[in-house]
N, C-alpha and C positions, 0 to 999 in steps of 0.2 A: 412460667417460662420467662426468663429475663429479657428485657427489652434492649439491654446493652449489647452491642456488637463487638466481637473481638477484632481489634485493629491489626492489620498486618504489621509485622516487624519492620521498622524503618531500615531500608537498605543503606549500607555504608557508602559514602561518597568515595571516589577514587583517592581524594586527598586524605581521608581517614585511613584507608588501606595503606597508602604510602607511608604515612606517619607511623603506623603500627608495625608494618613489616618491611618497609623500604630498606632498612639498614641491612637486612640479610640478603635481599635480592641485589642490593647495590654491590655487596662483596662479590657475588657471582658475576654480575654484569661488568664490573670494573676489571676483574680478573681475565675474563674472556676478551674484553675490549683491548686491554693492554697486551694480552697474549696474541691477539690477531696482528697487532702492529710490531710486537717484539717477541716472536715465538720462541727464540733461543733463550730469552731471559725469563720466561714464564712457564712454558709448556714442557716441564720436566719435573720428575720427582725431586731431584736435587735442588732445583731452584725454588720449588714450593717449600721444601725444608728450610732453605736459606731465608725466604720471606717470613716464614713463621718464627724462625730464630731471631730475625731482625725485629719482629713485632714483639718479642718477649719483654724487652725493657719497658717500652711504652705500655704494653699490655699489663704487665704486673704493677707498674706504678698506678695505672688507671683503676686497678682493683680498689686500692686504698682511696683514691680520689672519688670513686663511686660511693663508698661509705660516707665520705665527708660531704659530698654534694647532696646525698639523700637526706642528711640532717640539715640542709639549707645552709651549709657553710662552704668555705672554699680554702684552697692552699696554693699560694703562688710560689712557695719556696722549694718545691720538690727537686728542681734542677740544682739549686744551690746546696740542698741537703745531701743529694747524691754526690756532688763534687767534694763537699767537706768530709763526708763519711769515707769516701774512697781515698781522699788525701791522707786522712789519719791512718787508715789501714795500710796504705802503700808505705808511708813513712815509718810505721812501726816495723814493717817487714824489711824494707830496703835499707833504712838508715839506722834503726835501733837493733836490727838483727833478730827480731822476735820470730817465733814460730808462725808459719803461714796460717795455721788454724786460729791463732790469736788475732791475726790480721782480719780473718773472716769475721770473728766475733766482734772486733772493733767496728767494722763497717756496719754490721747489722745493728749493733747496740747504739752506735752514734745516731743512725737514722731514727731509731726508736726514741732516743733522747730528744732529738729535735721535734719529733712528733709530740712528745710529752710536753715540751716547752710551749709549742704552739697551742696545744690543747688546754694547757693551764691558763695561758693568757686569755683565751677565748671563753673558757667555761667558768673560770674562777674570777679573773680580773675583768671579765665582761668587755674585753677589747673587741673591736670590729674585726672579723676574720680577715678581710682584705688588707687592713692596715697592719695587723699583727704578723701575717705571713709575708707581706711585702717587706716589712722590716727584717724578718728572718732571711729573706732572699738576699738582701744586701749584706747583712752581718756575716752570714756563713760563707758566702762567696768571697768576701773580703778576708776573712780569717784563713780560708783555704789558700788564697793567693799569697797571703803573708807567710804561712807555714811552709809552703813549697817554694817560696821565692818566685812565684809565677812561672815555674819551670816544669818541663815535662819529665816524668820519671817512668822509665820502662823496665821490663824484665821481671815479670811475676813468676814465682815458683810453680811447678806443675800442679800442686794441690789447688791453687787458685785459678790458673789458666784453664784447667780442664773444665771448670764450671761453665766457661764461655764457649770453648771449642771442642769439648769432649763429647763422646757418644755413649749411649747404652744400646748395644746392638747396632741398629742403623738409624736410631733416633737421637738427634742432638740433645744434650742435657738441658739447654735453655727451653726447648719445646716441652720437655717433660715437666720442668718446673712451672712453666706457664700453665699447662692444663691441670696439674695437681693443685696449684694455688687457686685456680678458678673454681675447681670442684670444692675446695675448702671454703671459698668465699660464698659460693652458692649455698652450701650447707648452713653456714652462719646466718646468712640473710633470710633464707626461706624455711629453715628447720629449727631454729633456736628462738628462745624468748628475747635474746639480745637483738636478733634481726628484726623482730616485731617492734622492739623499742626504737630501733633506728628509723624505721618507716614512720612510726607514730610521732617521734620528735620532729621529723622533717615535715610531716603532713600538718600538724597543728601542735605547736609547742605548748600552748596554754592548756589544751585538752589533755595532752600527755602528762603534764604536771598534775592536773586535777585527777587523773586516773591513777596517780601514785607513782609515776615514773620519775626517778631522780634524773632530771634532764642534764645537769652539769656533768654527772658521772658518765652518762651515755656519750656526751660530746667528747669528754676527756678520753674515754675508751676508744672512741672512733679514731681520734688522732693518734693514739698509741698504736692501734692496729694499722692505720695508714703508714706510720713510721716503719712498722715491720715489713710491709710490702715494698716500700721505698728501699729499705735495706736489702731485700732480696734482689730487687732489680739492680741496685748498685753493685752487687756482687757480679752479676752477669756483665754489667757495663765495664767494670774494672778488668774482668777476665778477657773480654772481647777486645778491649783496647790495650791489654797487656800493661796496664799501669794507670797513670793519671796525667791529664793534660789540662792547661788552663781553661780551654773552652768546654770542658766536660760538663754536660748538663745544661749549658746555656740555652735558654729558650724552650727547654723541654716541657715546662709547665703548660705551654700553649698547646702542644701536641696531646698531652695527657688529658687536659680539660676538654679539648675538642673531641677526643675519642669517647669520653664519657657522655657528653651531650649528644653527639651523633648517635650514640648507642641507645638513646632514649630516656636517660636520666634527666629529670627537670631541675633547672637552676633553682626553682622555688622549693625543692625538697619533696620528699615523701613519695615520689614516683620514679620508677626505674627498675632495671634488672641487670644482672651481672653479665649475662650472655650477650646482651646488646653492646655492652662495653667492649667485650672481646671483638665483636664484629667491627666496632668503631676503630679499635686499635689496628686491626688488619687493614681497614680502608686507608687509614693514615699512612701505614707502611707501604701499601701498594702505590699510593700517590707519590710518596717520597722516592720509591724505587724508580717509578716512571720518570720523575723529574731528573733524577740522577742519570738515567740512561740517555735522556734527551740533552743532557749537559746544559740545563737551563741556568741562566744567570742568577746569581744570588738575589738580585733586585726583583726579578720576576718571581722567583721562588717565594719571597716574602709576600708579594701581592697575591699569589695563588693560595698560600696558606692562610692569609687573612681572609680571603674569599670563603674558604672552607669553614673557618670559624664563624663568619657571618651566616653561612648556610645552617650551621649547627644551631645558632641562636634563633634563626627564623623557624626552624623545625620545632624547637622548644616552645616558641610563642604559639605555633599552631596547636601543639599538644595542650598547652595551658588554657587556650580559649575553648577548645573542644571540651575540656573537663570543667569549664566554668571557673577556673582559678582567676583568670583575668577576663575582661570584657572588651 
């Protein structure tokens, strides 16, 4: 008979439970809290649809950002990439007279191209992701302003506008795109070898290399995939705005990154899940909606958003300490 005694399983502290599951309960709590104060803006099927449709742009961009951050990288250029891609697509349709379908292809292909450029600089030229994508942020916003003469261009043809305002039955097309792309991302991350490589590269790059994983190829592929998701979100953005405006995408990278970190993906890489990202995107949209309803000054708006980013970083620090990544 063994002298060793089975020790009872250590109970989780409330902070551990919050870090693990707080993102999902926070969505419910925020929804009902805002609904209590603004029932006409929240407690109806129509308004829930509108909130999810509004979340689609940030939510879809956040899919690609989840892949990027899982590999312990970052992309600060998503807003500028969206602006440049939409600008080229709108100019092709409105000024060059090209078919709207070609405009759609240009928007998606341009976003993928920017992702490829960022990925090449980071994976092949070994540039620091923060610097490489910060440079892209400035370059592509400047190019878009130059090409459009910093002007607003409106009037998209129905083929494009329906992407943002159309319905399939009673469900808005942006919501359908949102959930289809999240299911696709979940399958890639959780059911494919490439998804395993993504987690491995972010968890321990040296160990991944020793295991035979071609780390630069994985990073380049992640940025290409990220570009695709940015392109899909840009289509919705273009359609919902009925064109392009100089402020398009400005500051969007902060909302996207915050949604990913709030959703449980660690800045250090290797830890995270795609459904948490969706919940994070919904929280960002709920907060933005509430601030808009309250007609909050732009100055306080930035303070509040900065506080949310700080909260996301604090939660990430808790996760890393609990996992022993940092002490």
